C-alpha positions in Angstrom: 13.5 -20.7 7.3 12.2 -17.4 5.6 11.4 -18.5 1.8 12.7 -16.2 -0.8 11.4 -15.7 -4.4 13.9 -17.4 -6.8 13.4 -15.3 -9.5 13.5 -11.7 -7.8 16.5 -9.5 -9.3 19.6 -8.6 -6.8 18.8 -5.9 -4.0 19.2 -2.1 -5.6 22.4 -0.7 -3.9 20.1 1.1 -1.5 17.1 3.5 -1.3 18.2 7.1 -2.4 16.4 10.7 -2.1 13.4 11.1 -4.1 14.2 13.3 -6.7 12.6 11.9 -10.1 10.6 14.8 -11.0 13.2 17.5 -9.6 14.4 18.6 -13.6 11.7 19.8 -16.0 10.7 17.0 -18.3 9.4 17.8 -21.9 7.2 15.0 -21.8 5.8 13.7 -19.0 5.5 9.9 -18.8 2.9 7.8 -16.6 4.0 7.2 -13.1 5.6 3.4 -12.7 7.2 1.5 -10.7 10.2 0.6 -11.7 13.8 0.5 -11.0 13.8 4.5 -10.5 10.9 4.6 -8.3 12.0 2.0 -6.4 15.5 3.0 -5.5 13.6 6.1 -3.9 10.3 4.9 -3.0 10.8 4.8 0.6 11.7 8.3 1.1 8.9 9.3 -1.6 6.5 7.8 0.8 7.7 9.2 3.8 7.5 12.9 2.2 4.5 12.4 0.1 2.1 10.3 2.9 0.8 12.3 5.8 1.8 10.8 9.0 3.0 7.9 7.1 4.8 6.5 10.1 1.8 6.8 12.4 -0.5 4.6 9.8 2.5 2.3 9.8 2.1 1.5 13.4 -1.8 1.8 12.8 -1.5 -0.9 10.4 0.8 -3.0 12.6 -1.3 -2.8 15.6 -4.7 -3.7 14.0 -2.9 -6.8 11.6 -1.5 -7.8 15.2 -5.5 -7.8 16.7 -6.9 -10.1 13.8 -3.9 -12.2 13.0 -5.1 -15.7 13.8 -2.7 -18.8 14.5 -1.9 -21.0 11.0 -3.1 -18.3 8.8 -1.8 -15.8 6.4 -1.3 -12.1 5.9 -1.1 -10.6 2.6 -0.3 -7.1 1.5 -0.9 -6.8 -2.1 1.1 -4.1 -3.3 3.5 -4.5 -0.4 6.4 -2.3 -2.2 9.2 -2.4 -0.6 8.2 -4.5 2.4 7.8 -2.1 5.4 4.1 -2.5 6.9 5.3 -6.0 7.1 8.1 -4.7 9.4 5.7 -2.5 10.9 3.6 -5.8 11.4 6.0 -8.0 13.3 6.6 -5.4 15.7 3.5 -6.1 17.4 3.0 -10.0 16.6 4.0 -12.1 19.3 7.8 -14.1 18.8 5.5 -17.3 18.3 3.1 -16.4 16.4 2.1 -18.8 13.7 1.8 -16.7 10.8 2.6 -16.4 7.2 3.4 -13.9 5.3 2.7 -13.3 1.6 3.6 -10.1 -0.4 2.5 -9.4 -4.1 3.4 -6.5 -6.1 3.8 -5.9 -10.0 7.2 -4.6 -9.7 9.8 -6.7 -9.3 12.7 -4.3 -8.0 10.5 -3.1 -5.7 10.1 -6.9 -4.0 14.1 -7.6 -4.5 14.2 -4.4 -1.6 11.6 -5.9 0.4 13.6 -9.2 0.0 16.8 -7.3 1.2 15.0 -5.3 3.4 13.2 -8.2 5.5 16.8 -10.2 5.2 19.0 -7.2 6.7 16.2 -7.1 9.6 16.9 -10.4 11.0 13.5 -11.8 9.7 12.7 -15.2 11.0 8.8 -15.6 10.0 7.6 -18.1 6.9 7.2 -15.1 3.7 7.1 -15.1 -0.1 7.0 -12.7 -2.1 5.1 -12.6 -5.6 5.6 -10.6 -8.9 1.8 -10.2 -10.1 -0.6 -8.0 -11.8 -3.7 -7.4 -9.3 -5.3 -6.1 -12.6 -5.6 -9.6 -12.6 -6.8 -12.7 -11.0 -5.1 -12.7 -7.5 -5.4 -16.1 -5.4 -5.8 -15.4 -1.8 -6.0 -18.4 0.6 -6.3 -18.7 4.3 -6.0 -14.7 5.1 -6.9 -13.3 8.7 -5.3 -10.4 7.3 -4.9 -8.2 4.0 -3.4 -5.0 3.4 -4.3 -2.5 0.3 -1.7 0.1 1.3 -2.3 3.1 -1.0 -2.6 0.4 -3.8 -6.5 0.0 -4.4 -6.6 3.8 -6.1 -3.7 1.8 -9.1 -6.2 -0.5 -9.4 -8.2 0.2 -12.7 -11.7 0.6 -11.1 -13.0 -2.1 -13.7 -11.0 -4.4 -12.0 -11.9 -3.3 -8.3 -15.1 -5.3 -7.1 -13.2 -8.2 -8.6 -10.0 -8.1 -6.2 -12.4 -7.0 -3.2 -14.5 -10.2 -4.0 -11.1 -12.2 -4.0 -10.0 -10.8 -0.9 -12.9 -11.8 0.8 -13.4 -15.0 -0.4 -10.1 -15.9 0.5 -10.4 -14.9 4.0 -11.3 -17.3 6.9 -13.8 -15.5 8.9 -13.3 -12.5 11.4 -9.9 -11.9 9.0 -9.8 -7.7 8.2 -9.4 -5.9 5.2 -6.9 -2.9 6.1 -7.4 0.1 2.9 -5.2 2.9 2.9 -6.2 5.3 0.1 -6.1 8.5 -0.9 -9.9 9.8 -1.5 -11.6 12.8 -3.1 -13.3 15.0 -0.7 -17.3 14.5 -0.8 -17.9 18.0 -2.1 -15.7 20.5 -4.5 -15.1 23.0 -1.8 -13.8 20.4 0.4 -11.6 18.5 -2.0 -10.0 21.8 -3.0 -9.2 22.7 0.4 -8.1 18.9 1.0 -5.5 19.2 -2.2 -4.3 23.1 -1.3 -3.2 21.9 2.6 -2.0 18.5 0.8 0.9 20.5 -1.4 1.5 22.7 1.4 2.7 19.7 3.1 4.6 18.3 0.1 6.4 22.0 0.1 7.0 21.4 3.9 8.9 18.1 3.1 11.2 19.9 0.6 9.3 19.3 -2.6 9.2 22.2 -5.2 6.9 23.6 -7.3 8.3 22.1 -10.3 8.4 18.1 -8.4 4.8 18.9 -7.2 3.2 19.6 -10.7 4.9 17.2 -12.3 4.5 14.0 -10.4 0.4 15.2 -10.6 0.4 15.3 -14.5 2.5 11.6 -14.1 -0.2 10.4 -11.8 -3.2 11.9 -14.0 -4.4 8.5 -16.0 -2.7 6.5 -13.0 -4.0 6.9 -9.8 -8.0 7.1 -9.7 -9.0 7.9 -6.0 -12.8 7.3 -5.1 -14.8 9.6 -2.4 -14.6 7.5 0.8 -17.9 6.9 0.5 -17.6 5.2 -2.3 -14.5 3.0 -0.9 -17.4 2.1 1.8 -19.7 1.1 -0.1 -17.5 -0.9 -2.6 -16.7 -2.9 0.6 -20.0 -3.5 1.6 -21.3 -4.4 -1.5 -18.8 -7.2 -1.6 -20.0 -8.4 1.7 -17.9 -7.1 4.3 -20.4 -6.0 7.1 -18.4 -4.2 9.2 -16.5 -1.3 7.8 -15.0 1.6 9.8 -11.8 4.4 9.4 -9.6 4.4 11.6 -7.8 7.1 10.1 -8.2 10.5 8.0 -6.1 13.3 7.1 -7.8 15.5 4.5 -7.7 13.3 1.5 -6.4 10.1 2.6 -7.7 7.8 4.9 -7.5 4.3 6.6 -10.8 1.5 6.2 -10.9 -1.8 8.3 -13.1 -3.8 7.0 -14.2 -7.1 8.9 -15.8 -10.5 7.2 
C-alpha cells in the first residue's frame, strides 16, 4: 500500500491558472513556493518551461532505464508529484522500487499526495517536507531527480547536496538534472533570454507578468552555465556526465555513478 505523510496539510481545492503576477505589485517580494504558488504551479510550469511535457517524458524513460530492483527513486524538489507520474508510465508493473519525494513546501506535497491518490497509485511512496539547503539523507537510490531544483539551492550548499546524492546512490545509479542555465557568452545568453520571453508571451503571459516574476526570482533563482553544472557533477565523483536535453537556456543532464 502507498504510504502517506501524516503531517501533510489537506489538499488544495485544485490547481488554477497562473495569475500570480498579473496585477501590478508595489513591492515585489522574493518568489516562494507557498500556498498561492502551489495552487497554480502545474499551469505555471506548463507555460513557463519550454517543452515541459517532453522533458517529463524523457525523465520517465531515463528513470525507467536506470531503476534497479529493491532500490528507491528520489525526487528532490518534487513539488506536485508530476515527475513521479511520468516515471510510472515507463516502469514495469511488477518493478520493486519505492518513491521518495522531498520538498520544502508542505502545500506542494499536499497536492502531490492528492494527485498520486487520484491517479490510483499503488507503489510504495513517501513524501517528506525538508529544506534541501540543509543536510538530506538519501539511501539505496538508483535514480535521483533534481528537476528545476538545484537552481534554487544556495550555491554554497550545492556541492554538499550533490555529494550526498552520490553517496546515497547504488552503483550504476543516475542523477537526472534539469536546470535553467546561463549562456556560455553574453551574446548567446542575451539571445536565449529574448527567445525564452517570446515563448512566455506565446503562452499568454503579459509584459507585466514577465517583468514582475523576473524581479521576484532575481535573488532566488541563481543559474550556472551548463559547463559549470557539468563540472560540479564531475567534481563530486560522477564520471559519466552527458546532456539529454537542451533548449536555449534550459538543459537536462544525466550523471551516472
